[in-house]
N, C-alpha and C positions, 0 to 999 in steps of 0.2 A: 504619246497623249499630248495634243496640242495646248499650249499655254492659254491661260484665261485673262482676260483684260477688262476692268471696270472703268467705263469712261465717266469723267464727272466733268458737268457743265455748270457754272456759277452764274445765275442771272441776276443783272439788276437794270431794269427799265429796258431791256432790248428783248422783249418776247418774241417778236417775229423773227428776230435774227437767231435767237436761240433755238426755236422751232426748226429753222433751216438748218441749223448745226446738227440737230438730233436727225433730222432726216437724211443728212450727209453721211451720218454714221451708219443709219439703218439701211441704207441705200448700197452698202459695199457688202463683200461676201466675205472679208478679211481673211480669206485663203483659209479657212479651217479653224481659225483660233475663237474661242468662245468670249463673245462680246457682249455685255451688258452696259446699260446707260443709267446715269443718276443725273437727273435735272433738278437743281436747287434754286429755288428763288428767293433772294435775300430782303425780302419784305419791300418789294419793289413798291413805290408811292402810286404808282399810275395803273394798279389793278392787272399786274402781269400775272399773279398767281391765278386768278380766275380764267385768263387767256391760255396760259399753260394747261390748266385742268381740262379747259374744253378741247384743246388741242389733243391732250392724251386720250379723250373719250372718243372724239371724231375720227381721229386718224388711226383708232384702233392699234395703239402702241402696246397695250396689254403688259404683260410681265417683263417684256424687253426693256421698258423704261420705268424707273422708280422715280416718282415726284416729291421732292421736298419742299413744303411750303412753309418758310419760316416766318416769325413773327417779329424779328429784330435783323437789322443789315450787320452780319457778321464781318463784313470784308471779305476779301478774297482767300487769305490763309485759313481763317477761322472757319469760313464757310465749308472749305475743302475738309478741314479737319473734321467737322461733323459726320461726313460721309466716310473718311478715312479711317475713324475709330470705329464706326459701326461695321466696317469691311473686315477689320483686324479681328473683330470678335467672333466671327463665323467659325464654323467648325473647320471650313474649307475654305479660307480666303483665297480671291482671285491672285494669279501671279504678279500682275502689273496694274497700275492705274495710269490712266491717259488723261491728263488735264487738257481740256479744249475750252478756248474762250467762246462766250456765246457769239461773238461776233466773227467767228471763224468757222471754215467748212473743208471737209476732206476734198482734195483734188484728185486723189489716186487712193489704192491700198495702203495708206500711211499707217495705220494702226497695225496692220500685219507685217509691214517693212520694219516698224520700230521694234515690234515683239520679236521678230526672228533675229533682229541685231541684238536684242538683250540677251535672246536663248543663247546665242552663240558667244557671249562676252560675260561670263558670271563676275568678273571684276567690276563691271559696268553698273552702277546704281540707277542712271537716268539716260535716256535719248531724246534729242529734240528733233523736230522736223525742218524741214526747208520752209520758208514762208513768203508769200507774195501777195501783193494788193489785188484788189478785184480787176485792176487793169492790165495785170500779169507782170507788173513791175517787181523784181525780187528785193526783199528787205533783209536787212542784217537779222540773222536769228542765233549768231554764235558769238560768244564774246569773252573777253578776258575780266578779271575781278577788278573792280574801281579801285583806285589807290590816289592819294594826294597828288602824283605827278598827272594823272590821267585827268583829274579834275582841272587842274591848271591849264594844261594843253588845251582842253575842250572849250574851257571858258575864254581862253585867249583867242581862239578861232584864227589863227595866223599860218597860212599854209606852210612856209618855211620851217616853222617850229612843229608843226604837226607832222610834216613828213620827217624831221629829224628825230622825233620820238613816236614814230608810227608804232613801235613795239610796245609802248605804254597804253595807246588808246584802248578804249573798252571795246567797242565795235570790231570785230574781225571783218575781213572783206566778204562782200556778197556772195563771192564765188569760193569761199574758204571750203576746202574738200572734206569729205567723210574723215572722221577721226576724233580723237579726245581733245577737249577744250576745257575752259573753266566753269562756264555756265552757258546755258541755252534758254531760248524765249519760253517764259511760262504759259505763252498762249497754246501752245502745241508740244507738249513734253510728257513722255511715257517714263514712269518710274516704277522700280522694283518694289512691291509693297513691303516685303520684309525688310529692306532698309528703311524705308521711309516710317515703319513701325520702330526700329531701332532708334532713329532720329527724334522720336516724339512727335513727328508730323511738322507742321508749320510753326513757327514762333508765334504764340498768341499775341505778342505785344505788337506785332504789325497789324495794320489795318488793311492798307492797300499800297502796293508798290515796294520792291525790294525783297519781299518775303520770299520770293523762290531764289533769288541771287543768295540770301543767307542760308536757305536749306541746302543749296548745292555747294555752298562754301564749307558747310559742316560735313556734307558728303566726301568732298575732296579732302578735308583735313582728316577724315578717318580711313583715306587711301582708296576710296572709290573712285572709280572713272565716270566721266560724263561725256557722251558721244553726241555729235552733231551729224546727223543723218540727212542730207539733202535730197536723196532720193525719195524720201517720204515728203510728200508736197500737201501744203495747207494753205488755204486762201484767207486772208484775214483783213477785217475792215477796222484798222488800227484805231483805238480810242473810242470807239462808238459808244461805250457804257460811261467813260470817264471824261471825255473830250481832252485828254492828256496824251499828246502825240509826241514821238520823237522826231527831230528834224523838221516840224511843222513851220512854214515859212512865216506865219503871223506870231509876233510876240504875245503871248498871254500870261496872265497871272496864274502860277502853280497854285493848287488847293493846299491847304495847311497840312493835311495829311500826308502829302508828297514830302514836304520838308521834315515830317515827324520820322517818316520811314527812311529817309536818307540819313538822318542822324542816327537813328537806331540802328542802321546797317553798320555803320562805321564804329559805333561804341561796342557792338557785339562782335565785330571781326577785328579791330585793331585797338580797342581800348579808348579812355577817354583823350590821352595824348595823340594817338593817331587820329580820332575824330577832329581833334581841334587843328592838328596839320592839314587834313584835308579840306576842311573849311576855310582855313586862311588862304591856302592854295587857290579854291575857288573864287575868294573874294579878289585875291591878287590877279587872277586871269581876267575877271570882270573889269576891274579898274583899268588895266592896260589894254583891254579891248576896246574901251570907249574911244580914245582918239585915234587908235587904228581903224575902227569902224568909220569914223567921221572923215579921217583922211582919204579913205578907199571909197567913200561914198555907199557904204553898205549899212546894214541895220544892224544895231547891237544884238548880241546874241542872248543876253542875260534875260530872264523871265521878267515881265512887268512887276513894279514893286520889289524887285529883288531884294535891295539894302534894307528896307524895312522889315520885310518877312523874314528874311535870312537871320537878322539882327535878333528878332523876337523869337524866332520859331527853331533856330539852331544855336547861334552864338552864346545867347542869354542862358538858355539852359545847359549847355556846355560847360560854362564859364562859373555859374552861379549855383545851379542845383546839386542837391545830393545825387550821388549814383542812383538811388532808389527812384528818385523824382525824375531823373533824367532819362530812365527806362521805363517810365510809366506810359499806358496807353492814353491815347488822344482823347479828350472829352468831347 
């Protein structure tokens, strides 16, 4: 009996891209795997719900695509949880869920490749695809878990130090081979639904960013494996919905929810002391990067308004708030 897969696409303000993502799934055979699609609109302010409903009717998606039109923006994890919880209540839930960003499209039979990989490895809880930009340039899609050391080295952004501590850096090489890793990109990841149910789904305290890292941290802590499977290929227009892009050459200010998620991730995985250590390491790296960047004629790597935002949104809550307040959701 072929395994079954529920594809979940969470849309916010990218209706045209989300439609293309759905079509990229419908256009594949999936090599016999039973595939259904769930497209959830997170109360997009630009009328995406109506656009998606019209596409559902005009393109005759029918029962192959279930449309969820939400009245509020739940964020990524909580949006996925709505569908995940509904799937787990079925008498016969699907074997796997495949989370696909609305700004991503399948380039090959990625769903079948990932499902086959999980079929053959019961100890694996998730498998992530290889990802490339529309230009064809591959991007990193497999990672190590963040740590205070990785925060310092990344913020310092100095080649000799980065090479010395390359085994502490979060991104793995773009040509990293198939196999177990700490975590994979949430833009195109397949998860075993039974394990997701056992984990309780995504932590609802997160709004956007780091929620998939934290979920896979819990999976790894329970002894499950996470596989990177570069043979499964997905194209991704990174940051189309949020305008937050890794390695983007222009320094931009990060949104408050990004800092909130960063702080939550460290609190939940390393405790308050570990979170403070990571915060101090990041700030130290930023301070040392400034003169290095000036001497080398390079742009500073820290986001704009970093010290003010980081102090208000990370350091102050970590040092002054109660544990309950520190873990609260953003307003």
